[in-house]
Each structure stands twice: as structure tokens, then as C-alpha cells.
N, CA, C and O of each residue as an XYZ file, in Angstrom:
556
protein
N     210.018      9.273    -37.300
C     209.004     10.436    -36.936
C     208.732     11.326    -37.890
O     207.751     12.034    -37.662
N     209.488     11.564    -39.214
C     209.282     12.625    -40.100
C     208.083     11.860    -41.049
O     207.390     12.556    -41.792
N     207.940     10.787    -40.995
C     206.949      9.985    -41.986
C     205.686      9.775    -40.964
O     204.693      9.545    -41.654
N     205.402      9.771    -39.729
C     204.140      9.990    -38.936
C     203.250     10.654    -39.733
O     202.492      9.971    -40.422
N     203.170     12.143    -39.793
C     202.303     13.034    -40.264
C     201.546     12.381    -41.696
O     200.341     12.385    -41.946
N     202.560     11.879    -42.457
C     202.331     11.409    -43.788
C     201.287     10.001    -44.075
O     200.473      9.721    -44.955
N     201.750      9.358    -42.926
C     200.949      7.937    -42.511
C     199.712      8.369    -42.181
O     198.790      7.823    -42.787
N     199.435      9.211    -41.375
C     198.503      9.477    -40.749
C     197.548     10.355    -41.754
O     196.322     10.327    -41.658
N     198.135     11.011    -42.571
C     197.474     11.581    -43.743
C     196.870     10.553    -44.539
O     195.653     10.648    -44.693
N     197.594      9.383    -45.194
C     197.250      8.259    -45.898
C     196.222      7.548    -45.226
O     195.271      7.163    -45.906
N     196.247      7.305    -43.999
C     195.058      6.530    -43.369
C     193.797      7.583    -43.363
O     192.742      7.058    -43.719
N     193.730      8.760    -43.074
C     192.609      9.708    -43.140
C     191.881      9.489    -44.755
O     190.751      9.164    -45.120
N     193.172      9.852    -45.488
C     192.655      9.857    -47.204
C     191.868      8.252    -47.546
O     190.833      8.364    -48.203
N     192.135      7.289    -47.289
C     191.909      6.127    -47.398
C     190.682      5.623    -46.608
O     189.971      4.722    -47.051
N     190.431      6.296    -45.301
C     189.117      6.079    -44.537
C     188.120      6.824    -45.221
O     186.979      6.373    -45.333
N     188.479      8.017    -45.727
C     187.635      8.630    -46.676
C     187.026      8.259    -47.686
O     185.829      8.325    -47.966
N     188.127      7.752    -48.388
C     187.691      7.083    -49.816
C     186.828      5.880    -49.674
O     186.043      5.598    -50.579
N     186.911      5.209    -48.686
C     186.027      4.169    -48.152
C     184.881      4.177    -47.695
O     184.174      3.174    -47.598
N     184.480      5.636    -47.267
C     183.100      6.074    -46.504
C     183.406      6.007    -45.066
O     182.523      6.490    -44.357
N     184.466      5.516    -44.437
C     184.324      5.576    -43.294
C     184.026      6.692    -42.265
O     183.297      6.656    -41.274
N     184.831      7.756    -42.795
C     184.850      9.149    -42.181
C     184.271     10.235    -43.349
O     184.769     10.434    -44.456
N     183.197     10.809    -42.829
C     182.634     11.738    -43.909
C     182.298     13.101    -43.148
O     182.388     13.133    -41.921
N     182.008     13.945    -43.694
C     181.492     15.479    -43.279
C     182.805     16.323    -43.507
O     183.919     15.906    -43.823
N     182.340     17.776    -43.238
C     183.461     18.740    -43.583
C     184.401     18.806    -42.417
O     185.448     19.425    -42.607
N     184.213     18.312    -41.342
C     185.140     18.501    -40.447
C     186.449     17.299    -40.483
O     187.542     17.568    -39.985
N     186.201     16.123    -41.060
C     187.009     15.094    -41.566
C     187.866     15.682    -42.871
O     189.084     15.511    -42.906
N     187.465     16.084    -43.484
C     187.777     16.804    -44.908
C     188.980     17.957    -44.359
O     190.095     17.928    -44.881
N     188.698     18.845    -43.398
C     189.397     19.863    -43.007
C     190.678     18.920    -42.462
O     191.806     19.042    -42.939
N     190.411     18.140    -41.597
C     191.464     17.280    -40.885
C     192.392     16.598    -41.798
O     193.588     16.488    -41.526
N     191.919     16.183    -42.765
C     192.909     15.522    -43.719
C     193.487     16.276    -44.600
O     194.459     15.767    -45.158
N     193.165     17.443    -44.935
C     194.025     18.328    -45.569
C     194.738     19.171    -44.734
O     195.648     19.846    -45.215
N     194.372     19.258    -43.159
C     195.366     19.825    -42.318
C     196.844     18.992    -42.136
O     197.970     19.488    -42.108
N     196.494     17.703    -42.033
C     197.312     16.687    -41.852
C     198.617     16.439    -42.922
O     199.829     16.234    -42.845
N     197.548     16.596    -43.995
C     198.703     16.659    -45.190
C     199.293     17.844    -45.637
O     200.158     17.914    -46.510
N     198.861     18.662    -45.090
C     199.946     20.096    -45.061
C     200.796     19.809    -44.005
O     201.948     20.045    -44.369
N     200.759     19.439    -42.951
C     201.730     19.208    -41.903
C     202.773     18.059    -42.273
O     203.900     18.104    -41.781
N     202.431     17.110    -43.070
C     203.051     16.087    -43.637
C     204.017     16.759    -44.619
O     205.235     16.592    -44.669
N     203.361     17.442    -45.287
C     204.546     17.927    -46.506
C     205.452     18.596    -45.575
O     206.561     18.066    -45.506
N     205.271     19.597    -44.862
C     206.203     20.470    -44.259
C     206.722     19.873    -43.428
O     207.740     20.534    -43.221
N     206.739     18.870    -42.634
C     207.425     17.709    -42.121
C     208.534     17.151    -42.677
O     209.649     17.120    -42.156
N     208.155     16.613    -43.973
C     208.856     15.862    -45.144
C     210.160     17.132    -45.425
O     211.375     16.982    -45.291
N     209.488     18.235    -45.802
C     210.431     19.343    -46.335
C     211.692     19.594    -45.196
O     212.892     19.659    -45.462
N     211.160     19.693    -44.077
C     212.236     20.119    -42.951
C     213.177     18.947    -42.977
O     214.389     19.151    -43.034
N     212.614     17.563    -42.933
C     213.461     16.423    -42.801
C     214.305     16.252    -43.986
O     215.273     15.499    -43.874
N     214.104     16.794    -45.024
C     214.715     16.643    -46.221
C     215.953     17.762    -46.303
O     217.039     17.510    -46.826
N     215.627     18.946    -45.740
C     216.427     19.884    -45.245
C     217.887     19.387    -44.540
O     219.058     19.417    -44.919
N     217.166     18.890    -43.256
C     217.822     18.471    -42.201
C     218.975     17.424    -43.021
O     220.179     17.588    -42.823
N     218.584     16.595    -43.734
C     219.356     15.369    -44.447
C     220.299     15.998    -45.335
O     221.418     15.486    -45.383
N     220.072     16.973    -46.021
C     220.980     17.600    -46.830
C     222.206     18.180    -46.048
O     223.391     17.956    -46.297
N     221.607     19.100    -44.887
C     222.590     19.775    -44.361
C     223.637     18.699    -43.852
O     224.843     18.841    -44.049
N     223.054     17.531    -43.135
C     223.894     16.374    -42.611
C     224.965     15.877    -43.550
O     226.149     15.669    -43.286
N     224.300     15.718    -44.752
C     225.194     14.935    -45.707
C     226.351     15.857    -46.686
O     227.179     15.438    -47.495
N     226.067     17.120    -46.296
C     226.978     18.265    -46.689
C     227.893     18.813    -45.655
O     228.774     19.634    -45.909
N     227.651     18.331    -44.499
C     228.441     18.842    -43.462
C     229.867     18.216    -43.200
O     229.978     16.990    -43.225
N     230.756     18.870    -42.997
C     232.189     18.414    -42.873
C     232.456     18.648    -41.569
O     232.074     19.649    -40.963
N     233.326     17.449    -40.949
C     233.663     17.388    -39.466
C     234.603     18.551    -39.379
O     235.166     19.080    -40.338
N     234.723     18.938    -37.933
C     235.755     19.959    -37.918
C     237.159     19.410    -37.632
O     237.243     18.228    -37.298
N     238.234     20.133    -37.729
C     239.586     19.717    -37.881
C     240.312     20.224    -36.484
O     240.400     21.424    -36.221
N     240.731     19.371    -35.770
C     241.591     20.036    -34.807
C     242.649     20.655    -35.136
O     243.431     20.042    -35.863
N     243.006     22.074    -34.699
C     244.339     22.833    -34.757
C     245.209     22.108    -34.181
O     245.187     21.570    -33.075
N     246.147     22.122    -35.163
C     247.674     21.401    -35.138
C     248.854     22.324    -35.101
O     248.865     23.307    -35.842
N     249.787     22.086    -34.336
C     251.162     22.688    -34.603
C     252.199     22.044    -34.971
O     252.786     21.348    -34.142
N     252.631     22.128    -36.222
C     254.077     21.294    -36.688
C     255.168     21.535    -35.817
O     255.550     22.618    -35.373
N     255.734     20.127    -35.580
C     256.759     20.449    -34.936
C     257.718     19.503    -35.577
O     257.451     18.334    -35.858
N     259.005     20.183    -35.812
C     260.000     19.998    -36.820
C     261.031     18.816    -36.015
O     260.870     18.693    -34.801
N     261.909     18.101    -36.596
C     262.597     17.442    -36.077
C     264.081     18.045    -35.574
O     264.867     17.511    -34.791
N     264.211     19.290    -36.253
C     265.276     20.309    -35.244
C     264.714     20.505    -33.920
O     265.447     20.205    -32.978
N     263.514     20.965    -33.658
C     263.010     21.449    -32.385
C     262.859     20.441    -31.316
O     262.748     20.769    -30.135
N     262.852     18.852    -31.845
C     262.553     17.842    -30.771
C     263.217     16.518    -31.501
O     262.610     15.601    -32.055
N     264.517     16.672    -31.353
C     265.118     15.399    -31.969
C     264.996     14.258    -31.090
O     264.948     13.160    -31.643
N     264.944     14.297    -30.018
C     264.698     13.320    -28.936
C     263.214     12.331    -29.276
O     263.124     11.114    -29.432
N     262.044     13.507    -29.317
C     260.856     12.949    -29.615
C     260.956     12.035    -31.062
O     260.638     10.853    -31.198
N     261.410     12.813    -31.922
C     261.499     12.082    -33.504
C     262.190     10.590    -33.407
O     261.886      9.607    -34.083
N     263.051     10.668    -32.539
C     263.845      9.398    -32.219
C     263.026      8.121    -31.709
O     262.950      6.951    -32.086
N     262.402      8.933    -30.598
C     261.693      7.886    -29.713
C     260.362      7.427    -30.845
O     259.938      6.272    -30.820
N     259.925      8.210    -31.574
C     258.766      7.841    -32.243
C     259.209      6.858    -33.273
O     258.482      5.942    -33.658
N     260.534      7.089    -33.752
C     261.076      5.815    -34.911
C     261.518      4.719    -34.382
O     261.544      3.643    -34.979
N     261.940      4.924    -33.107
C     262.444      3.527    -32.498
C     260.903      2.994    -32.188
O     260.879      1.872    -32.692
N     259.814      3.220    -31.694
C     258.710      2.669    -31.437
C     258.300      2.332    -32.850
O     258.175      1.126    -33.068
N     258.119      2.967    -33.627
C     257.597      2.270    -35.029
C     258.677      1.209    -35.490
O     258.189      0.214    -36.025
N     259.625      1.230    -35.414
C     260.551     -0.022    -35.544
C     260.037     -0.987    -34.855
O     259.377     -1.901    -35.349
N     260.352     -0.830    -33.443
C     259.634     -1.912    -32.569
C     258.341     -2.704    -33.026
O     258.320     -3.935    -33.062
N     257.279     -1.916    -33.369
C     256.016     -2.155    -33.633
C     256.158     -2.576    -35.319
O     255.121     -2.898    -35.899
N     257.140     -2.568    -35.894
C     257.033     -2.950    -37.545
C     256.020     -2.375    -38.001
O     255.078     -3.054    -38.408
N     255.987     -1.043    -38.033
C     255.182     -0.044    -38.871
C     256.169      1.142    -39.371
O     257.277      1.380    -38.890
N     255.518      1.862    -40.478
C     256.483      2.965    -40.958
C     256.434      4.007    -39.983
O     255.415      4.121    -39.303
N     257.506      4.868    -39.806
C     257.553      6.015    -39.127
C     256.844      7.070    -39.557
O     256.745      7.082    -40.784
N     256.185      8.178    -38.873
C     255.316      8.862    -39.383
C     256.271     10.041    -40.311
O     257.433     10.337    -40.030
N     255.850     10.347    -40.925
C     256.491     11.671    -41.881
C     256.974     12.993    -41.270
O     257.989     13.640    -41.528
N     255.783     13.278    -40.212
C     256.309     14.630    -39.565
C     255.244     14.255    -38.161
O     254.429     13.336    -38.090
N     255.546     15.215    -37.202
C     254.844     15.302    -35.819
C     254.381     16.395    -35.669
O     255.091     17.382    -35.866
N     252.814     16.538    -35.203
C     252.038     17.741    -35.110
C     251.551     17.745    -33.851
O     251.179     16.630    -33.486
N     251.407     18.725    -32.957
C     250.823     18.629    -31.492
C     249.509     19.383    -31.649
O     249.425     20.431    -32.288
N     248.449     18.772    -31.008
C     247.246     18.995    -31.025
C     246.416     19.158    -29.632
O     246.462     18.147    -28.932
N     245.750     20.126    -29.161
C     245.250     19.787    -28.059
C     244.299     18.872    -27.550
O     244.068     18.644    -26.363
N     243.640     18.243    -28.782
C     242.496     17.158    -28.613
C     243.268     15.699    -28.647
O     244.043     15.333    -29.530
N     242.912     15.022    -27.588
C     243.439     13.610    -27.663
C     243.009     12.622    -28.580
O     243.678     11.609    -28.779
N     241.713     12.896    -29.273
C     241.193     12.150    -30.313
C     241.644     12.671    -31.727
O     241.135     12.088    -32.684
N     242.448     13.599    -31.967
C     242.463     14.358    -33.295
C     243.250     12.814    -34.096
O     243.016     12.639    -35.291
N     244.112     11.834    -33.374
C     244.362     11.028    -34.518
C     243.214     10.437    -35.112
O     243.485      9.899    -36.186
N     242.002     10.355    -34.767
C     240.890      9.820    -35.614
C     240.275     10.540    -36.781
O     239.317     10.160    -37.454
N     241.126     11.869    -36.939
C     240.327     12.815    -37.911
C     241.130     12.221    -39.170
O     242.202     11.641    -38.994
N     240.645     12.367    -40.280
C     240.919     12.075    -41.879
C     241.513     13.492    -42.122
O     240.770     14.472    -42.165
N     242.883     13.593    -42.284
C     243.356     14.902    -42.754
C     243.742     14.530    -44.040
O     244.240     13.430    -44.277
N     243.481     15.635    -45.129
C     243.667     15.605    -46.290
C     244.699     16.498    -46.941
O     244.711     16.735    -48.149
N     245.571     16.983    -46.057
C     246.694     17.762    -46.444
C     247.527     17.130    -47.745
O     247.867     15.952    -47.847
N     247.745     18.063    -48.598
C     248.945     17.501    -49.524
C     250.392     17.032    -48.706
O     250.849     17.621    -47.727
N     250.907     15.984    -49.277
C     251.941     15.374    -48.670
C     253.181     16.279    -48.615
O     253.460     17.012    -49.564
N     253.875     16.226    -47.569
C     254.880     17.526    -46.930
C     256.138     16.894    -47.931
O     256.276     15.748    -48.358
N     257.045     18.187    -48.139
C     258.107     17.913    -49.024
C     258.930     16.779    -48.694
O     259.025     16.479    -47.504
N     259.541     16.100    -49.564
C     260.529     15.299    -49.139
C     261.698     15.953    -48.669
O     262.068     16.987    -49.226
N     262.377     15.434    -47.627
C     263.648     15.905    -47.297
C     264.441     14.944    -46.750
O     263.840     14.128    -46.052
N     265.859     14.773    -46.889
C     266.737     14.112    -46.932
C     266.912     13.955    -45.406
O     266.845     15.110    -44.987
N     267.081     13.218    -44.474
C     267.385     12.878    -43.073
C     267.903     11.447    -42.838
O     267.199     10.449    -42.994
N     269.124     11.429    -42.471
C     269.571     10.040    -41.694
C     269.304      9.882    -40.487
O     269.585     10.772    -39.684
N     268.624      8.564    -40.042
C     268.167      8.121    -39.026
C     269.385      7.854    -38.044
O     270.510      7.511    -38.409
N     269.021      8.044    -36.888
C     270.265      7.934    -35.627
C     270.711      6.373    -35.741
O     269.892      5.520    -36.082
N     271.920      6.089    -35.465
C     272.291      4.855    -35.526
C     271.288      3.564    -34.798
O     270.845      3.825    -33.679
N     271.023      2.554    -35.248
C     270.210      1.627    -34.855
C     269.028      1.789    -35.226
O     268.261      0.837    -35.078
N     268.597      2.871    -35.738
C     267.062      3.060    -36.214
C     267.118      3.236    -37.572
O     267.786      4.043    -38.218
N     266.027      2.048    -38.087
C     265.599      2.076    -39.518
C     264.567      3.283    -39.776
O     263.829      3.738    -38.902
N     264.623      3.702    -41.015
C     264.008      4.654    -41.388
C     262.747      4.058    -42.230
O     262.937      3.526    -43.324
N     261.382      4.184    -41.628
C     260.447      3.556    -42.297
C     260.236      4.150    -43.729
O     260.399      5.324    -44.062
N     259.819      3.044    -44.549
C     259.564      3.746    -45.924
C     257.999      4.185    -46.244
O     257.605      4.462    -47.377
N     257.356      4.197    -45.315
C     255.902      4.384    -45.120
C     255.353      5.398    -46.181
O     256.084      6.282    -46.629
N     254.286      5.277    -46.501
C     253.586      6.358    -47.554
C     253.212      7.917    -46.636
O     252.827      8.028    -45.472
N     253.486      8.966    -47.636
C     253.383     10.555    -46.847
C     252.013     10.454    -46.187
O     251.020      9.840    -46.576
N     252.171     11.117    -45.215
C     250.518     10.815    -44.437
C     250.062     12.157    -44.183
O     249.037     12.294    -43.516
N     250.804     13.379    -44.708
C     250.164     14.740    -44.642
C     250.920     15.744    -43.973
O     251.935     15.270    -43.463
N     250.807     16.696    -43.838
C     251.557     17.791    -43.146
C     251.654     17.093    -41.756
O     252.720     16.682    -41.296
N     250.521     17.000    -41.165
C     250.513     16.724    -39.876
C     250.910     15.280    -39.226
O     250.808     14.922    -38.052
N     251.354     14.621    -40.269
C     251.598     13.002    -39.850
C     250.310     12.465    -39.757
O     250.354     11.493    -39.003
N     249.583     12.593    -40.033
C     248.266     11.787    -40.035
C     247.769     11.117    -41.203
O     247.855     11.675    -42.297
N     247.249      9.957    -41.082
C     246.576      9.368    -42.077
C     245.886      8.273    -41.936
O     244.906      8.320    -41.192
N     246.167      7.224    -42.502
C     245.488      5.934    -42.055
C     245.481      5.685    -40.693
O     244.501      5.403    -40.003
N     246.780      5.821    -40.306
C     247.479      5.716    -38.919
C     247.370      6.932    -38.026
O     247.210      8.120    -38.309
N     247.510      6.276    -36.811
C     247.330      7.450    -35.596
C     248.603      8.185    -36.140
O     249.469      7.778    -36.915
N     248.401      9.870    -35.245
C     249.305     10.539    -35.417
C     250.316     10.338    -34.379
O     249.969      9.863    -33.298
N     251.620     10.678    -34.619
C     252.533     10.467    -33.299
C     252.671     11.629    -32.613
O     253.336     11.659    -31.578
């Protein structure tokens, strides 16, 4: 749609060059459409730059320590073990149901030694950020 005024201006200039449209009215229309095309293309370029530079909003999260919810951590580790995927490095609560789709680029959490409960294998997976998010869903 942003190119439509430019296309009309090109058609008017080509018709004027070939002699199909002549007179002062056509010259004024040509330049008016050209000005409209330039303004439209500048606005479209500004919108494109704004879209390219935009960053998606990040859902607020509340970190949940293992000490505060040991059963949840045990459940998540058990589920990760059954699915044969690495257990998350941390768990965070969020009000958004689709926040696991977000690309979190937080620094990795500090390493802490923890021994998994009996029968649970600790996953060696990569650090996934403070909220436990990364290429896999948050738990």
C-alpha cells in the first residue's frame, strides 16, 4: 500500500513524457501525487525502523527457590527425568500462560550444589537464565 502513490506518480510521469496527458492540471496532479508518494514512503520507512528496533515485552516473573517449594522442584525433576530432558536450573512464577515462549537473555544463575532426592537423576542441562527459561519451556 505504501508503494501505490509512487506507482501512480510513475504512471503520470510516463504518460506526460509520452504526451498522453498535457496541460497545467496534469502537471499539478503529477507533482501532488509525487509529494504524497514521498511522504508515504518516508512514513513507511519510519514505521519499518520502529518495528525493527522494537523489543518484545518480557513478562514479570517471581523466582521460586527450592527451599520455598521442595515438592514442586522434586515434581519437575521427576517429570524431566521421565521425559529424558535436562531439569531446569530454576523455577519462576509468572501471570502469563505463554511466557515460556519468551526468549530470556538473563545471565546464568550462580552454581549451587544440591543433591537430588533419592531416585531422581539431576539433569546436566545448560544454564537457562535466572527464570529457568531458555530454548525449552519454563517449568
